[in-house]
MARVO-254022 format. One record per residue: residue in three letters; z, x, y of N, C-alpha, C in turn; residue number from 0. Coordinates in steps of 0.001 Angstrom, whole numbers, always signed. Layout:
residues N
+------+---------+---------+---------+---------+---------+---------+---------+---------+---------+------+
! resn !     n.w !     n.u !     n.v !    ca.w !    ca.u !    ca.v !     c.w !     c.u !     c.v ! resi !
+------+---------+---------+---------+---------+---------+---------+---------+---------+---------+------+
!  ALA !       Z !       X !       Y !       Z !       X !       Y !       Z !       X !       Y !  NUM !
...
+------+---------+---------+---------+---------+---------+---------+---------+---------+---------+------+
end
This chain:
residues 124
+------+---------+---------+---------+---------+---------+---------+---------+---------+---------+------+
! resn !     n.w !     n.u !     n.v !    ca.w !    ca.u !    ca.v !     c.w !     c.u !     c.v ! resi !
+------+---------+---------+---------+---------+---------+---------+---------+---------+---------+------+
!  MET !  -10139 !  -15939 !  +62736 !  -10537 !  -15376 !  +61744 !  -11378 !  -15995 !  +60821 !    0 !
!  ALA !  -12535 !  -15779 !  +60467 !  -13479 !  -16482 !  +59684 !  -13639 !  -16108 !  +58402 !    1 !
!  GLU !  -13705 !  -16913 !  +57480 !  -13491 !  -16949 !  +55887 !  -14799 !  -16707 !  +55244 !    2 !
!  THR !  -15183 !  -15918 !  +54466 !  -16412 !  -15938 !  +54100 !  -16201 !  -15987 !  +52192 !    3 !
!  THR !  -17234 !  -16942 !  +51813 !  -17251 !  -16964 !  +50279 !  -18468 !  -16488 !  +49692 !    4 !
!  THR !  -18349 !  -15853 !  +48519 !  -19250 !  -15278 !  +47846 !  -19144 !  -15940 !  +46569 !    5 !
!  THR !  -20579 !  -16401 !  +46092 !  -20585 !  -16934 !  +44683 !  -21622 !  -16107 !  +44145 !    6 !
!  GLN !  -21473 !  -15526 !  +43003 !  -22299 !  -14632 !  +42217 !  -22738 !  -15526 !  +41205 !    7 !
!  ILE !  -24046 !  -15625 !  +40846 !  -24486 !  -16300 !  +39660 !  -25348 !  -15442 !  +38552 !    8 !
!  SER !  -24985 !  -15015 !  +37360 !  -25663 !  -14295 !  +36569 !  -26571 !  -15108 !  +35995 !    9 !
!  ASP !  -27673 !  -14700 !  +35592 !  -28961 !  -15302 !  +35076 !  -29518 !  -14379 !  +34145 !   10 !
!  LEU !  -30091 !  -14772 !  +33189 !  -31122 !  -13958 !  +32278 !  -32553 !  -13653 !  +33102 !   11 !
!  PRO !  -32995 !  -12608 !  +32918 !  -34596 !  -12561 !  +33331 !  -35354 !  -13488 !  +32758 !   12 !
!  GLU !  -36392 !  -13753 !  +33187 !  -37649 !  -15327 !  +32622 !  -37980 !  -14719 !  +31127 !   13 !
!  TYR !  -38170 !  -13496 !  +31012 !  -39064 !  -12938 !  +29816 !  -38026 !  -13083 !  +28514 !   14 !
!  GLN !  -36467 !  -13026 !  +29028 !  -35759 !  -12968 !  +28074 !  -35630 !  -14636 !  +27622 !   15 !
!  LYS !  -35489 !  -15551 !  +28946 !  -35211 !  -17093 !  +28457 !  -36263 !  -17550 !  +27593 !   16 !
!  GLN !  -37634 !  -16964 !  +27801 !  -38790 !  -17522 !  +26942 !  -38733 !  -16839 !  +25382 !   17 !
!  TYR !  -38249 !  -15763 !  +25484 !  -37984 !  -14942 !  +23798 !  -36926 !  -15809 !  +23489 !   18 !
!  LEU !  -35582 !  -16046 !  +23991 !  -34582 !  -17099 !  +23177 !  -35050 !  -18527 !  +22873 !   19 !
!  GLN !  -35889 !  -18902 !  +23840 !  -36620 !  -20302 !  +23363 !  -37713 !  -20433 !  +22282 !   20 !
!  GLU !  -38185 !  -19249 !  +22241 !  -39092 !  -19146 !  +21122 !  -38416 !  -19231 !  +19971 !   21 !
!  ILE !  -37319 !  -18383 !  +19694 !  -36512 !  -17892 !  +18774 !  -36106 !  -19372 !  +18098 !   22 !
!  MET !  -35298 !  -20271 !  +19314 !  -34723 !  -21259 !  +18611 !  -35649 !  -22528 !  +18236 !   23 !
!  GLN !  -36816 !  -22644 !  +18835 !  -37878 !  -23448 !  +18428 !  -38442 !  -23030 !  +16914 !   24 !
!  ARG !  -38377 !  -21814 !  +16566 !  -38754 !  -21523 !  +14993 !  -37666 !  -21601 !  +14118 !   25 !
!  ALA !  -36358 !  -21355 !  +14559 !  -35418 !  -21777 !  +13950 !  -35055 !  -23321 !  +13729 !   26 !
!  GLN !  -35400 !  -24188 !  +14500 !  -35195 !  -25407 !  +14367 !  -36440 !  -26102 !  +13416 !   27 !
!  ALA !  -37868 !  -25473 !  +13473 !  -38758 !  -25874 !  +12540 !  -38480 !  -25149 !  +10818 !   28 !
!  LEU !  -37679 !  -23930 !  +11047 !  -37342 !  -23868 !   +9478 !  -36103 !  -24689 !   +9115 !   29 !
!  GLY !  -35428 !  -25012 !   +9719 !  -34211 !  -26011 !   +9546 !  -35009 !  -27253 !   +9158 !   30 !
!  LYS !  -36122 !  -27895 !   +9305 !  -36443 !  -28966 !   +9307 !  -37336 !  -29028 !   +8130 !   31 !
!  GLN !  -37656 !  -27734 !   +7595 !  -38356 !  -27582 !   +6226 !  -37787 !  -28000 !   +5218 !   32 !
!  ALA !  -38061 !  -28611 !   +3927 !  -37543 !  -28986 !   +2919 !  -37579 !  -27597 !   +2045 !   33 !
!  TYR !  -36162 !  -27334 !   +1445 !  -36024 !  -26173 !    +837 !  -35101 !  -26416 !    -487 !   34 !
!  THR !  -35570 !  -25820 !   -1708 !  -34521 !  -25942 !   -2735 !  -34118 !  -24720 !   -3467 !   35 !
!  LEU !  -32978 !  -24449 !   -3515 !  -32313 !  -23310 !   -3947 !  -33252 !  -23153 !   -5516 !   36 !
!  PRO !  -33412 !  -21677 !   -5740 !  -33675 !  -21212 !   -6885 !  -32778 !  -21143 !   -8234 !   37 !
!  SER !  -33507 !  -21377 !   -9243 !  -32673 !  -21658 !  -10312 !  -32178 !  -20230 !  -10559 !   38 !
!  TYR !  -31030 !  -19914 !  -11373 !  -30536 !  -18741 !  -11492 !  -29598 !  -18522 !  -12851 !   39 !
!  GLN !  -29552 !  -17727 !  -13668 !  -28838 !  -17654 !  -14740 !  -28026 !  -16417 !  -14604 !   40 !
!  THR !  -26587 !  -16604 !  -15074 !  -25785 !  -15663 !  -15182 !  -25220 !  -15428 !  -16709 !   41 !
!  ALA !  -25184 !  -13956 !  -16792 !  -24622 !  -13471 !  -18404 !  -23707 !  -14126 !  -18595 !   42 !
!  GLY !  -23435 !  -14184 !  -19991 !  -22138 !  -15022 !  -20667 !  -20925 !  -13910 !  -20486 !   43 !
!  ARG !  -19697 !  -14737 !  -20308 !  -18478 !  -14013 !  -20524 !  -17999 !  -13032 !  -21663 !   44 !
!  THR !  -17778 !  -11664 !  -21393 !  -17303 !  -11147 !  -22705 !  -15874 !  -11715 !  -23118 !   45 !
!  PRO !  -15897 !  -11141 !  -24229 !  -14202 !  -11533 !  -24678 !  -13436 !  -11121 !  -24283 !   46 !
!  ILE !  -13469 !  -10056 !  -23587 !  -12049 !   -9441 !  -22824 !  -12182 !  -10112 !  -21453 !   47 !
!  GLN !  -13266 !  -10559 !  -20938 !  -12832 !  -11118 !  -19799 !  -12579 !  -12509 !  -20110 !   48 !
!  GLN !  -12466 !  -13320 !  -21062 !  -12291 !  -14536 !  -21481 !  -10687 !  -14587 !  -21868 !   49 !
!  GLN !  -10537 !  -13279 !  -22610 !   -8969 !  -13266 !  -22579 !   -8209 !  -12729 !  -21594 !   50 !
!  ALA !   -8762 !  -12307 !  -20610 !   -8205 !  -11852 !  -19088 !   -7908 !  -13400 !  -18403 !   51 !
!  THR !   -9015 !  -14049 !  -18611 !   -8556 !  -15624 !  -17936 !   -7809 !  -16394 !  -18566 !   52 !
!  ASN !   -7764 !  -16270 !  -19741 !   -6977 !  -17170 !  -20678 !   -5361 !  -16634 !  -20269 !   53 !
!  LEU !   -5071 !  -15115 !  -20227 !   -4039 !  -14959 !  -19674 !   -3647 !  -15129 !  -18360 !   54 !
!  ALA !   -4438 !  -15229 !  -17605 !   -4133 !  -15256 !  -16160 !   -3729 !  -16863 !  -15924 !   55 !
!  THR !   -4577 !  -17808 !  -16766 !   -4334 !  -18926 !  -16596 !   -2914 !  -19676 !  -17457 !   56 !
!  GLN !   -2143 !  -18917 !  -18076 !   -1001 !  -19285 !  -18783 !    +102 !  -19644 !  -18007 !   57 !
!  GLY !      -6 !  -19177 !  -16896 !    +971 !  -19697 !  -15861 !   +1788 !  -18777 !  -15168 !   58 !
!  ILE !   +3127 !  -19065 !  -14496 !   +3741 !  -18294 !  -13754 !   +4511 !  -17060 !  -14508 !   59 !
!  GLY !   +4835 !  -16990 !  -15755 !   +5685 !  -16047 !  -16075 !   +4666 !  -14910 !  -16813 !   60 !
!  SER !   +3585 !  -15070 !  -17113 !   +2336 !  -14049 !  -17677 !   +2572 !  -12609 !  -16954 !   61 !
!  TYR !   +3304 !  -12675 !  -15520 !   +3367 !  -11324 !  -15285 !   +4702 !  -10572 !  -15592 !   62 !
!  MET !   +5708 !  -11538 !  -15979 !   +6962 !  -10948 !  -16034 !   +7267 !  -10015 !  -16965 !   63 !
!  PRO !   +6550 !   -9495 !  -17608 !   +6603 !   -8280 !  -18687 !   +6677 !   -7036 !  -17807 !   64 !
!  MET !   +5406 !   -6878 !  -16811 !   +5189 !   -5903 !  -16273 !   +6145 !   -5867 !  -14961 !   65 !
!  LEU !   +6785 !   -6897 !  -14408 !   +7658 !   -6875 !  -13674 !   +9220 !   -6153 !  -14002 !   66 !
!  GLN !   +9221 !   -6531 !  -15426 !  +10388 !   -6216 !  -15776 !  +10669 !   -4667 !  -16020 !   67 !
!  ALA !   +9080 !   -4266 !  -16544 !   +8830 !   -2929 !  -16720 !   +9413 !   -2094 !  -15385 !   68 !
!  GLY !   +8687 !   -2513 !  -14626 !   +8850 !   -1789 !  -13176 !  +10061 !   -2000 !  -12756 !   69 !
!  GLU !  +10942 !   -3247 !  -12927 !  +12501 !   -3017 !  -12459 !  +13258 !   -2151 !  -12916 !   70 !
!  GLN !  +12875 !   -1912 !  -14498 !  +13787 !    -860 !  -15266 !  +13293 !    +511 !  -14880 !   71 !
!  ALA !  +12075 !    +873 !  -14600 !  +11774 !   +2179 !  -14168 !  +12156 !   +2527 !  -12613 !   72 !
!  THR !  +12375 !   +1400 !  -11906 !  +13027 !   +1438 !  -10633 !  +14471 !   +2011 !  -10714 !   73 !
!  GLY !  +15092 !   +1104 !  -11540 !  +16688 !   +1243 !  -11599 !  +16795 !   +2657 !  -12090 !   74 !
!  ALA !  +15950 !   +3155 !  -13309 !  +16460 !   +4607 !  -13722 !  +16250 !   +5707 !  -12538 !   75 !
!  GLY !  +15260 !   +5439 !  -11754 !  +14983 !   +6225 !  -11142 !  +16308 !   +6310 !   -9522 !   76 !
!  ILE !  +16531 !   +5107 !   -9387 !  +17817 !   +4930 !   -8507 !  +18949 !   +5542 !   -8989 !   77 !
!  ALA !  +19063 !   +5081 !  -10326 !  +20466 !   +5887 !  -10904 !  +20514 !   +7444 !  -11084 !   78 !
!  ALA !  +19180 !   +8064 !  -11116 !  +19144 !   +9597 !  -11039 !  +19232 !   +9990 !   -9581 !   79 !
!  THR !  +18760 !   +9238 !   -8548 !  +19013 !   +9749 !   -7091 !  +20588 !   +9657 !   -6804 !   80 !
!  GLU !  +21013 !   +8270 !   -7310 !  +22262 !   +8147 !   -6857 !  +23374 !   +9291 !   -7530 !   81 !
!  SER !  +23054 !   +9774 !   -8988 !  +23949 !  +10855 !   -9611 !  +23696 !  +12024 !   -8645 !   82 !
!  LEU !  +22360 !  +12421 !   -8170 !  +22360 !  +13360 !   -7133 !  +23195 !  +13372 !   -5796 !   83 !
!  LEU !  +23249 !  +12322 !   -5551 !  +23738 !  +12295 !   -3990 !  +25348 !  +12110 !   -4208 !   84 !
!  ASP !  +25774 !  +11540 !   -5275 !  +27368 !  +11599 !   -5658 !  +28039 !  +12758 !   -5159 !   85 !
!  PRO !  +28983 !  +12708 !   -4599 !  +29749 !  +14202 !   -4015 !  +30560 !  +14605 !   -5227 !   86 !
!  ASN !  +31212 !  +13740 !   -6262 !  +31880 !  +14065 !   -7023 !  +30788 !  +14958 !   -8206 !   87 !
!  ALA !  +29710 !  +14190 !   -8414 !  +28783 !  +15105 !   -9211 !  +28318 !  +16541 !   -8727 !   88 !
!  ALA !  +28235 !  +16629 !   -7243 !  +27578 !  +17609 !   -6581 !  +28797 !  +18697 !   -6759 !   89 !
!  MET !  +30219 !  +18378 !   -6405 !  +31213 !  +19415 !   -6660 !  +31489 !  +19681 !   -8244 !   90 !
!  ALA !  +31089 !  +18870 !   -9116 !  +31473 !  +19573 !  -10673 !  +30243 !  +20480 !  -10774 !   91 !
!  TYR !  +29065 !  +20175 !  -10085 !  +27958 !  +21218 !  -10372 !  +28291 !  +22524 !   -9516 !   92 !
!  ILE !  +29174 !  +22432 !   -8662 !  +29424 !  +23447 !   -7755 !  +30423 !  +24288 !   -8509 !   93 !
!  SER !  +31363 !  +23871 !   -9012 !  +32613 !  +24314 !   -9880 !  +32138 !  +24959 !  -11017 !   94 !
!  HIS !  +30922 !  +24165 !  -11534 !  +30688 !  +24781 !  -12984 !  +29708 !  +26040 !  -12781 !   95 !
!  ARG !  +28907 !  +26029 !  -11595 !  +28271 !  +27256 !  -10954 !  +29192 !  +28321 !  -10602 !   96 !
!  CYS !  +29951 !  +28069 !  -10293 !  +31155 !  +29312 !   -9879 !  +31860 !  +29671 !  -10782 !   97 !
!  ARG !  +32188 !  +28894 !  -11995 !  +32623 !  +29512 !  -13137 !  +31865 !  +30475 !  -13731 !   98 !
!  ASP !  +30696 !  +29818 !  -13854 !  +29306 !  +30903 !  -14402 !  +28917 !  +32089 !  -13684 !   99 !
!  CYS !  +29330 !  +32192 !  -12107 !  +29406 !  +33106 !  -11658 !  +30344 !  +34131 !  -11745 !  100 !
!  ARG !  +31541 !  +33428 !  -11950 !  +32717 !  +34578 !  -12140 !  +32883 !  +35190 !  -13442 !  101 !
!  ASN !  +32199 !  +34432 !  -14329 !  +32011 !  +34861 !  -15859 !  +31040 !  +36231 !  -15742 !  102 !
!  ARG !  +30082 !  +36247 !  -14820 !  +29279 !  +37105 !  -14602 !  +29622 !  +38337 !  -13846 !  103 !
!  GLU !  +30622 !  +37937 !  -13113 !  +31478 !  +38849 !  -12098 !  +30051 !  +38947 !  -10881 !  104 !
!  LEU !  +29390 !  +38113 !  -10258 !  +28778 !  +38143 !   -9294 !  +29374 !  +37713 !   -7971 !  105 !
!  VAL !  +28838 !  +38176 !   -6928 !  +29574 !  +38105 !   -5658 !  +28945 !  +36965 !   -5156 !  106 !
!  ARG !  +30055 !  +36219 !   -4057 !  +29696 !  +34791 !   -3774 !  +27855 !  +34869 !   -3137 !  107 !
!  SER !  +27274 !  +35696 !   -2300 !  +26013 !  +35494 !   -2246 !  +25176 !  +35206 !   -3202 !  108 !
!  GLU !  +25408 !  +36035 !   -4166 !  +24367 !  +36105 !   -5223 !  +24722 !  +34594 !   -6068 !  109 !
!  CYS !  +26070 !  +34340 !   -6221 !  +26162 !  +32792 !   -6734 !  +25443 !  +31772 !   -6092 !  110 !
!  CYS !  +25897 !  +31474 !   -4979 !  +25633 !  +30216 !   -4092 !  +24373 !  +30283 !   -3815 !  111 !
!  ASP !  +23656 !  +31240 !   -3462 !  +22315 !  +31329 !   -2926 !  +21877 !  +30833 !   -1580 !  112 !
!  GLY !  +23427 !  +30475 !    -736 !  +23197 !  +29970 !    +589 !  +23374 !  +28377 !    +411 !  113 !
!  VAL !  +22935 !  +27675 !    -867 !  +22832 !  +26346 !    -715 !  +23854 !  +25819 !    -436 !  114 !
!  TYR !  +25038 !  +25852 !    -891 !  +26360 !  +25081 !    -525 !  +27410 !  +26109 !    +268 !  115 !
!  GLU !  +26916 !  +26819 !   +1192 !  +27639 !  +27662 !   +1850 !  +28796 !  +26872 !   +2996 !  116 !
!  SER !  +27828 !  +25641 !   +3403 !  +28708 !  +24593 !   +4164 !  +29966 !  +24191 !   +3586 !  117 !
!  ILE !  +30030 !  +23931 !   +2213 !  +31163 !  +23401 !   +1873 !  +32395 !  +24383 !   +1514 !  118 !
!  GLN !  +33210 !  +23918 !   +1900 !  +34419 !  +24533 !   +2301 !  +35510 !  +24829 !    +991 !  119 !
!  SER !  +35094 !  +24770 !      +7 !  +35469 !  +24675 !   -1389 !  +35970 !  +26302 !   -1778 !  120 !
!  GLY !  +35882 !  +27152 !   -1362 !  +36114 !  +28496 !   -1768 !  +35204 !  +28996 !   -2972 !  121 !
!  CYS !  +34183 !  +28641 !   -3038 !  +33161 !  +28817 !   -4399 !  +33209 !  +30395 !   -4554 !  122 !
!  CYS !  +33382 !  +30780 !   -5707 !  +33383 !  +32229 !   -6211 !  +34421 !  +33026 !   -5549 !  123 !
+------+---------+---------+---------+---------+---------+---------+---------+---------+---------+------+
end
């Protein structure tokens, strides 16, 4: 059995090689030229910008008031959510609502609106 070996060579067309060579020659010529950066001037800092820089460079604790405020807000949100998820609080609400329904002499479907029907508490 005869073995065949194929070699494939990718090459650019001649016009592309010449174009790339011209680009490289121009780039080398520009790189050898002396070049000085133009002088520039920036506006001075405003008092608010300077104050922000001063606060930022005061150290690690400068962000603590924001963290503490965020912690308090998060804690309040978690406490509110936990009170809603507390089964005892939910049953107290249902009990209160059922008493209110009895006082108004409403039937079960009007009282519970189908919200707590899965609870076997005998509401209303």
